[in-house]
C-alpha positions, -999 to 999 in steps of 0.1 A, spaced: 0 0 0 13 34 -9 2 67 5 -7 97 -17 26 114 -5 46 84 -17 27 84 -50 35 121 -55 71 115 -48 71 85 -71 57 107 -99 86 131 -96 111 103 -94 97 88 -126 97 122 -144 134 127 -135 141 92 -148 124 102 -181 145 134 -183 177 115 -176 168 89 -203 163 116 -229 196 132 -218 214 99 -222 207 99 -259 231 128 -264 260 111 -246 285 87 -261 271 52 -268 297 26 -275 283 6 -303 260 0 -333 235 -29 -330 248 -45 -362 285 -45 -354 288 -82 -348 270 -90 -380 294 -67 -399 324 -84 -383 311 -118 -395 309 -105 -431 342 -87 -429 328 -51 -433 346 -40 -401 375 -55 -382 372 -71 -347 393 -44 -330 374 -14 -342 349 -6 -368 328 25 -372 315 26 -336 339 7 -314 358 39 -308 329 52 -287 324 84 -305 288 82 -315 257 93 -297 226 72 -297 212 95 -324 242 86 -346 246 49 -337 209 38 -340 182 43 -366 152 30 -346 164 24 -311 171 61 -304 136 72 -315 121 44 -294 141 55 -263 132 92 -269 95 82 -272 98 62 -240 114 91 -222 85 114 -232 60 86 -223 76 81 -189 75 118 -180 40 122 -193 26 91 -176 43 100 -143 24 133 -142 -9 118 -155 -37 106 -133 -44 74 -152 -31 43 -135 -36 21 -167 -13 44 -187 13 42 -160 11 4 -160 16 3 -198 45 27 -197 60 6 -168 60 -25 -191 75 -4 -220 102 9 -195 110 -27 -186 115 -35 -223 138 -4 -226 158 -16 -197 163 -49 -213 175 -31 -245 200 -9 -226 213 -38 -206 218 -58 -238 238 -28 -252 260 -28 -221 266 -65 -221 274 -66 -258 294 -33 -259 329 -35 -274 358 -14 -263 396 -15 -265 401 -19 -227 425 -49 -228 461 -42 -239 469 -59 -272 499 -77 -257 477 -93 -231 448 -100 -255 472 -119 -278 480 -144 -251 444 -153 -245 420 -173 -266 398 -150 -287 366 -155 -266 383 -146 -233 399 -115 -248 364 -104 -262 348 -110 -228 374 -88 -210 373 -61 -237 338 -48 -234 331 -14 -221 299 6 -221 297 42 -230 282 69 -208 250 68 -228 241 32 -221 251 36 -184 230 67 -178 201 52 -198 201 21 -176 202 41 -144 175 64 -157 152 35 -166 157 19 -132 149 53 -116 118 55 -138 106 20 -129 110 27 -92 90 60 -96 63 44 -116 59 15 -92 55 40 -64 27 57 -82 6 26 -87 -25 20 -66 -21 48 -41 -43 41 -11 -44 60 21 -33 41 52 -62 38 76 -54 35 112 
């Protein structure tokens, strides 16, 4: 059971999460979603490619994912401030899907963090596992989505405590 005060606080927390999610789209994201496919077909090399350097924002690295995350950011902020519990529940489900997307981007993010001398001594799969590094965009987006989920959950079903 949540009190109206907790629900109000949750709305502001969710709105902040939506704003942070939108801001994350302008930070450096470390990868393109098709990098591994391009490596297989030889379009980019394993050590770099067009996005492994970590110089692209989400707007530059994605064609659909950035628009979906921007829409989700607006939906979270709007739903957090609305009085419709059903809308908040739907946005909560979409926020969970966005969290899965950003976690996938962090887990699969490449980055040259292992020195080449050390990486040469390891089997390729171990070197790849040690070499991933997420950009600031994925990291902030993940934190923002967790904040939004906490806020949205706090807004659901507010009932006054009777004593």
